[in-house]
N, C-alpha and C positions, 0 to 999 in steps of 0.2 A: 473319406465321401464328402461330396459336397452339398451343402444344405440349400442351396438357393441356384437361380438362373446365372451361366455364366455370363462373362461379359463378352457380347456377341460383337460381329463386326460383319460387314457385308463378302463377298465373296471374293472381291478384286484384291485386297488387302490382308486380310486376316482368315483365310481358310474357310471351310464350310459350316455355316449358320446351323447350329441343332434346332429342329423341329420335332416336336411332339403331337404327330397326328393321331386323333380320335375318331372312332367310326364303327358301328355296330355291324357295318355290310364289311362283310371281309373281302369281298372281289372288290367292291370302291375303296375301300381301304389299301388294297394290294396296288390298284391301277395307280389312285393318286402318289404312291409312295414311289413306284417306279419311276413316273414320270419327274417328280420333283428330285429324286438322287440322281436322274439323267442331265437334269438342270444346276447342279451343283450343291445340293441341301443335303445334310446329313439327318436323316428320317429316322424315328423311333416309333414304333405303332402300339396304339393300343385299341383294344376293342369296346371298352367302356367307360363311363365317367369316373367309377369308382376306382378303376383299376388305375387310370389316369393320375386321379389325386395322390393314391398311395406310391406311385414311382416317381412323383415330381422329385425328391430328396436326391435320387441315384440318376434320374436322367437331366436335371438344372437344363430345361429347354433355353433356347435364346426367345423363341416365338412357340405358342401353340394354335392348333388347327382344331375346332372342335364341328362335329357334326350335330346339327340342332336337334334332329329328332333321333332317339335312341331310347330304347327302351330301361324301365330302371331309373337310374339320373340322366335325366336328358343333357342336352349342350347347355339352355340357359342355367339351368341348376348346376353344371358341373362348373361353366363360366362362373356363376355368383360363388362357389364356394373356392374356386381357384382364388377369386380375389381376397378372401378372407387368410390365405396362408401367407404370413410373414416372409416378404423379398417379392411375393408375386404381383403385387398392385399395381404395376407399372407395364409387367411383361406383356408384348401384343399378343392380344387372341384374335383369331379369325374364326368367324363363325361361317361352316358350310350349310347351305338350306337350299332347300328344294321348295322351297315357298318364296312367292316374292311381293306376298302381301304387306303392305304398311305396319300393321300390327306386328307380325313375326318380325320385322326389322328393329319396329322400337323396342320390343321387348328383349331382341338381342344386345341394343346397347345399354338399355336399365339395368340389362344383367352383368355389364360390364365390359363388353366385347367391344376392339378396337376398330374391328371393320365387320364387313359381311360380305360372301362372294357366293353367286348361286353354283350350283351344281351343273359343271357341263366338263367336257372332254378338251378344253381349250385352255391346256396345260401350261403355254408361254404366258397366257394371261394371268392365269394363276399365280405363275411363279413371279411373272411382273410386281404382281399386286403384293408377296408377300417381301419382293426387295425394298419395296417402297416405304413398305410399314418399318421393316428393321432399319432403314435409313433414317425414317421419322422418328422411331424411338432412339437411336444411337445419336441422333442432334438432341433429342428433348433429355437424354442423361448428363449430354455435355451440357447443356446450358446449365441444368440442376447441380451438374458439378460447380461451374461458373457461377451462378449464384452463392454457393453456400461458400464457396472460398471467398467471394465480394463480401458477402454477411461476416464472414470470420474477421476478415482483413479490417473493415469499418468496427467491429467490434473491438480489437484489440487497439486501433486507434480513438477508440471514444466516439464514433462519428457514424453519422446517419442521415439519409437522405428524405426529402419532404416533396411537396407537391401543395400547393395552394389555388384556388380556382376562384373567382369572383361571384358572388351569390347573396342572396339574401343570409341577414343575421350574421355578418362576419364572412361568408364565404364556407367553402369546401376546404378543410385542412386533411392532408396525408401524411402520415409519418411512418416509416420504417421500422420495423421493431427495433433495430439498433438506434433511431433516433428516438423513440420513447425512452429505451435505457439510459439515454444521455440527460433526459429531465427525469429520471428518478420516476417513469410510469409502469405499469404492468404492460404485459404485451398486447391484452386485449382493448388496453384504453383507446377512447377516443377525443383526444382533447382539443379543443379548439383553438383559432388563434388569437382570439379575446384573452383563454384562459392563460396562453403563454405570455401573453404582452403583461397582464396583471402581474408575472414575475419580474419584470423589469422596474426600477425606479422612476418616479416621475418624470423626473428630468432626462434621464435617457430615453424614455419610451417617446419623448414628444421628438428626440433626436432622430432616434430611429424611425420613426412614421415618417418623419419629413427626409430621410435618405431613401426609405421605398419608392416613396411618390417621385423623388429624383431618377431611380431608377428605371419607372415606367416613363417618364417624361423624356429624358436623354439615350432611352435605350442602353443603360448602364449596366455594371456590374457591381451588386452589392458585395463588399467584403470587410466584415469589421468583429470587434469583439462586444460582446453584451455581458454586463453585470448581471446574473439572476439570483432569487432568493425563492428556494425550492418551500413547498408546502411545510416541509420539515423544517424549516429555518434555516436547512444548509445554504450557503452562498458558494455560487458557482461563477465561472465565466465561459460562457460560449462562444466559438467564434461562427459568424455567419455569413453563409455566402449564396449569393441569391441573383438570379436571373430572371429577367420580366420575358414571358409568353405571349406572343401577338397571335391574333388570327384576323387574318384580312385588314391588317393594318390596327387593330383594337388590342390593347394589353387582356388579356384575359385571365392571368395570374402570375406566379412565380414556383420557379421550381430552384432548388438547390441543396447545400447539404447542411450541417450542423455538427459542430465538433466542440467537444468539453477539453478546453486548454486550460484547466484552473491547476492542474499541476506544472504545466510549462510557465505559465504566468508567475506561480510562485516561486518556480526556479529562477525566471529571469528577476524578478525583483530581490530575491536573495542575493544573486550577482551582482546586481548593481547595488545593492545596500553593503557587500561585501568590498565593492571596489570603492566606492565613496566614503565608508564611513568604518572608523576605527572599530575593529572586532571585539575590544576588551572594554571602552569605554562609551561606546555608540554614537561619539561626537563625529563630526566631519574629520576625514584624513585628511592628508598631504596634498592629494590630488584634488580632492572637493576643494580644500582652501584655497589650493592656487586656480583654481576654476573661480571661486567666487570673488577672489581678490580681483582678479584681471576684469571680470564684469563691473565689480564696483570703482575700478580704478576709470574704467571706460565711461560709467557713467558720471562719473567726479569732473572731467573733462569737459564731458559734454553740457552738462550743466553748471559748469564753472563751481563747484564747492568744496570743502575739502573732506578727507578720510583719512582713518585713524588705523593703524596697525599696531596691536600689544602684544609682545612677546612675554608670556608669563611662565617661569621656570621655578619650579618647588625648590626650596631651601633643603639642603640634606638630608633628601630623599634617600640616597645610598646606603645611610645609617639603617634607615628602616628595613631597606632590602638586607644589607647585612645582619641586624640583628634579629628581624622575625622571619626572614626568609623572602621569597620572591613571590608566594600564594599572598602574604601578607599585603606587599607593595600594591599589588594590583588591586586588592580590595581598598586598598586607600585611593588609589589612583580613580577608580571607580565613584568613589565619594566624592573627591576634588570635582570630577568632572561632573556630577549632578550640582553641586554648589557652583560651578562656573556658568551654568547654563541660566541659574538664576539672575546671574548680576548683567544680562544682557537680554536683548530680544530676540532669543535663539528661534531659529528657525530651519528645520530639519528638511521643508516641503520646496525643495528650487529643483527643478527639471531641467537640464540643459536642453537650451534651444527652445523652452517657452517660455524666457524672462520677459523679452520685448513686449509681449502681449498680454503682460499685467499692466501696463498704462507709465506714465513718466516717472512716478515714485515707486517703481518696481525693485528698484536697488535696494530699498528697506529691507525689502526680504531675505537680501544678503547677510545680514547681519548674524554672526554666529561665534561661537567659541569650538575652536578644533582642536586635535593633538596632533601636533608634527610627530612625536616620536617618544620614547622614553619619559622622563617626567617634564616635558615643554609642550606647553599650551598656548595656539594664538587666538586672540581677540579680534574678528574683524568690524569696523564701525563703518559701514559705507557714506554716514553723512555726518561730520561733527562741526558744531561753530568755529572753534578754538581748540587751545592746549585742554584750555579749563574742561571741556564736555569730555575730552578723552581720560584727563585725571581724575573728574569723578568717578569714571566707571571701574580706574584703574583701584581707586579707594574701595569701591565696593568690593572689587575682587581680593582685596587685602582684609576688608572686613568678615567677608566668607572664612578665610582660612583661619580665625582669631578662633574659632570654634574648635573644641577638640574633636578628635575624631576617633571612634573606638574600631581597633584592628585585630583580630586575632586575640580577641577577649580583653583587649589592653589599651587605655586611653593615649592616644597620640597628640603631639601638636606638631601640624607643618604650617611654615609660612612659605612667602613665595616672593618672589622678587620680579616686578613689573618694568619693562621697557616700551616707549612710547616714542612711534615715529609718525609724522604728518607728511599725508600727500596733498600738495605739491611739494611743498617747504623742505621736507628730509628727505626727498627721492621721487624719480617720475615714474618709477618701474617697480614689479614687485621685487626684484633683486637688493635694489636700492633699500626700500623701505624694510626687508626682511634684515639687511646686515645693519641697518641704523639702529634699529629696534633693538636688535643682539647687543651691539654697542651699548646702547641707553640701558637694558638688561645689566649687563656685567658692571656698569658702573653702580647701580642700586646694589648690586652683591656688593661690592668692593664697600659701600658706604655704610655696611653691617646688615644689608638684605633685610627682607620684612619691609620692602620700600619700592616706590614706583621713581623712573627716572625720565624725563623728557629730554630727546636727542636734542643735542646743540654742538656747534663745530667744537668748541670746548673738550667735548668727551671723544672727538677724534683720536687725540695724542694717546688715548688710554689704550689703543689696539695695538701699542708697541709692546704689550706684554704677549700678546697672539703672535706678533712677528719674531719675539724674542723665543718663544716656543719652537716657533717653527726652523729657527735657527739650530736650536738644541736637537731640534728633531733628524734635523738633515745630517749631524753629526753622529747621530746614535748608532750607527752600523760601525760606524769607523770606530767608535770608542767600544764596541762589543757589550752596549747598554742594553741590547734587546734580548729576550728569553724567550722559549715557548714553552708554555705549560700545556699539559694533556690531559684530558677529560675521557675517563676510558669510557668504551661501547661494549655493554653486556648482554650476551644472550641467556636471556633466561630463562630458556628450555634446558641447553647446554650448559647452565651456571656456568660460563666462563667469560673473560675478555674476547671480543672480535675483533679489536680495533681501537684506535684513539682518535680524538680531534684535537688539531693543534690551535693552541689559542695564544697570539701574541701580548706579551707584556713589556712595560718599559721601565729599566731600574734605573731612575733619574736621579741623582744624587743621594742613593741608598734607600731610597722610596720607590716602591712596586706602582708604577701609573699603569690602571688599567685601561684595557682597550677602547672604551668609549671617551676616556679625556683625550686620546690624541689620535685615533682611527679617523675621526671626521677631519682634524687638520690634513691627515695625510692624503686624504682623498682631497680634500680643494687644492691643497698645493701641487699633488702629482706625486707624492714621496710616497704612496701607497704601490707604485710599481717597484721599486728598487725593496721596499720593505716585505714585499708578498716574494720576489725572487729571493732573498735571504729567507725568507720563511720554508721554502720550498725545498733549498740545500739544507735547513737546519734539520727539518722533517727526513730526509734522505739520510742524513749521519747519525740521526736519533735511531733509525729503523735499524741501521747498521748494527750500532751499539748495542741494541737488545735483541737483534739475532743472536749475537755470541754471548748475551747475558743471560737468556732463558729462552732463546727459539722462538723470539717473536716471528711469527707466519703472516701476519695481517696488516691490514694497510693504517697509514696515517693521513687523515683527512686536512687538508690545507685550503680555506677558504680565499678563492681570489674574486677581485674585484672585474667588474664586465670589461674594463678598460685593459685589462692583461691579456684577455682571451680575443682583443683586436690586434694584438702585436703579431707580427711575422716570426718574430725570432722566439715565440713562447713555448713549441714544440721542442726546438731545439734546446732552449734552456732546460726544460725538464728532462730532455736525453742526458745531458750534460751533467745534471744534478745527481740522478740516479747512477750513471755510469761511474763518476767520480768516488761513489762508495762501494760500488757493487753490488747494489740492491736492484730490484726486477722493477720494470716499470708499475705493474700493479700496486707496489708500496707504498704509491703515492695517490690519493683519492683525491680530486680537485672537487671543492664545493663552490658551487655559484647559487646565489639568491634566485628564489624565481622574478623577483622585479629586476633586479639585474640582469638576467636572461632577457626578458623582454625589451630591455632598452633600445639593444640592437641586435635583434635575432638574427639577421642575415649574416653579418659580420662575426659574431660569437658561433653560429653554427659550422662554418669553414674551420674553424679550430678545433672545435668538440670533434669532427670526425677525423682530423689530422690526428688528434691527441689518441683517439680510440683506437686509429690504426697501429699506434705502438703500443697500443696493451693500457695505457692510462683510462680510468675509471670515472666516470661524473658521475656525481650526487645534486641534485637538486634541494637547496636549502630552504628552509621557511615555506616550504610548500602549501598551497591553499591561501595564501595570504597577500597572493598578487591577482590582479584582473586582466586575464589573458584565455587565449585560445589553447584549448587542453591538445589542439594539433599537434602543437610542437614536442609530446611525448611520443609520437609517431613517427616523427622524423629523424629526431635528433638521438645519437648513440647515449643515451643516458641508461644508468646502471642501478640508481638510487633515489628513493623519494625520502625526506625526511620531512615528518610533521611537525608544525610547527607547534611551540609551547603555548601559546594560545588557544588553540584546541584541545591540550592536552590537560591543562589547568583545571578545565569543571570537568571532566570525566568523571561518571558517576554522581554528579550533581544537576547536571542538566542532560534531557535527552538531546538537544540539539549537538552540543559536543561529542556523544558518542556517534550519531548518525554523520558528520561531517566524517570523524575519523574513519568510521567503518566504510563510508564512501570511498576514501583516499585508499585504503588497504585494499577493497575489492578492484580499484583502478589499477593499482600497483601490481597486483596478481595478475589482473587479464592481461598485462603489457609484459609479463616476465622481469618485473622488476623487484629489487629489495626494498623494504621499506623501513625505517627507523622513527622510534619519537624521541623527541627530546626535551626536556624540561620535566623529566620525571621525579617529582619530589616526595610523593608518600607511595605508600602499598595499595591505595584505592586505585590511584593513577593507574599504576603499574598493572594491578589484577584486573582492570577494565581492558587494559589494551591486549592483556595475554589471553581476553578471553575472546576480542575481537580480530585476532590472528597475529598482532605484531610482537614479535619475539623480541627483537632488538631495540635497546633503551640507552640512552644515556642522560643522566641527571643528579641533581644533588642526593636523592636517595641512594645511589651506589657511590658516587665519588665527586668532590668539586674539581677544578682544573688543578693540576698536581704538576709540581716539577719534578723533570725526569725518575731521578733518586727516589724521591717520593712515591713514584705511580709504583716504583719496583716493589717499594716496601709495601705498599696497598697489596699488590698482588700476595705477597707473603703472608700477609697476616688477616687477610680476606680469603678464605680458602671456600669457594662458593661449592654448596653440597649439590650432587651432580644432578638429583632430581627435583629441584628446585623448591622446597618444601614451601617456602613460603607463600606460593602461588595460593590466593583464595584466601590467605590471612584477613581479618577485618579491622586490622591497624594502621595507623598514621604514622607509628613510630620509623626513626631512620633506619635503614637495613641492618647496621650491623648490631642496633640492640635488640633487634628482632632475632636476630642469630646468636643473640646471648652475649656481644662483644660491645659493652657500654664505651 
């Protein structure tokens, strides 16, 4: 049963409009009903106002015709009562009256009538009036719907419109309800322009007023972001777009929109910070260092002074990682970064593109310490007089490192080796300065560490050791000195291994060389290509062995550099590798870091699509650490995202880490991608990841990278319970100890 008026339409497109006709004169009622039915209306007849109101719920009319003069409840009273019924405040009401005096007409309108019509037999005129009222009502309803949709859209976008007109005492300002919400005001508030301007800081307020004046003077459009401080102390950023309105050539005011863009600005600032600053230490990262150094060298050339680059490498940092764990190592790096900041006139606030506006000495603001990666830092000195200036900074660095550092409840002593290169003497470009400062740094390490060295021609010969290492690396495959260790991937929900990641090691002279000591050299020399091709073949061979040994049916992940994806024979090489050992293509999962992916996205994407066609899956490693558009996730055939360990490290400690990881997991789910977390070292991190929806993990909590035979032993000795009872445990103990296996 209907409880309100139907959605009416005219007779041309939506059938007969339903009309409730009310008249106490039965003859007049019958004649009017017959005439209107003949003209396409669906008529429901009532003989009194009380009867009409009682029948509203059953009739649900599109419009109502009331006789003005009726016994009992007359038309005026019935109309007033009708307007009080929910859903009938806007239904068209036509008052039929035999009276043509102004008082009766005014009374009809006061009662809520839409229009009136003097009783007569001019039925066509009456029908025309009804159709006009129906069309007008339909237009009004559509307009109301459009206004509601617009208001809803503006509300969702935190946007609202405004209109300001010139006048005394600051003029007249009108704000839509949505605009009032932007400023944290109640719907019935009437703030003045002067009140809103008081929310803007004095300096920016003057600039804003100047821009508003230019809008009027030049008939331009204002579009700018304004920082506001609300009365309750909240700081927001509001985007303002305004256009002047003119009357006979004279500006009479502005009209435009306000939009709260605080969240967008915060996200943009966060993205900009992630792109330019190291996530662990907060220091400028490699990208930012390159930009600063290039600008500093440009200024040095133009102004004719020296600049210096100091490469700072921590001594025996690997011992801290191996002894106390990566979490302690990260804690140490953060303290080292804090100390290094104090050794130079460190500046974080350098905006690309705005440097030249700061004056002739603006290059001094480039001075900073940044992190290249791992335990390597760089100090950029945009202007020095000679070697002595640079050495004084190096001595401050060495002195700062001599104080003990407390990590993991233990006192540690960490020293540093510093290599110094000067522009233009030791190199005219960034690459030359980096290479020569690296040579000087290794000279300091060779001399006993905890020292600094200035590059000189005599140090160049010390590069022979590097050449020798490169020569041995060339023969490593031929001599079968390379091996793969495997770190298992664990599904904590199913309590089982669901794959492994292959990590390369070099057995040189009976000593196991970690990848960090030779992979950078391999990438620099191009040897990374044959090494990676060998790794794919070895992973396929190992897959076959494990299939026969314990029914391994998952994939082994192999990390490939971007240059390998650019090779035209990559797909054929992968196909040959898996075919040689009779394993499916999906047995090899290829990993590429986000930064490497973005180096040459176009060429890499072609190979990814060809690999996907033959069944090879792709995983994005170190996801979230690169500065790139996320559009590639929707266009490339990617199957998996790996959450970088830098985000996993502080899970359960800082809400920011949980927010980033939660966003990555939600993004992966929405795109139908698997997600895996690496670097899981304690139960706190695993518990948070599980609660956030990430079930597949790898890290020291489960196992280090193991030789193939040791991994099989690990599988036999670490039988994970099916229901994974450790989830929710509040312990940071290693997994085997929690399970009772010390």
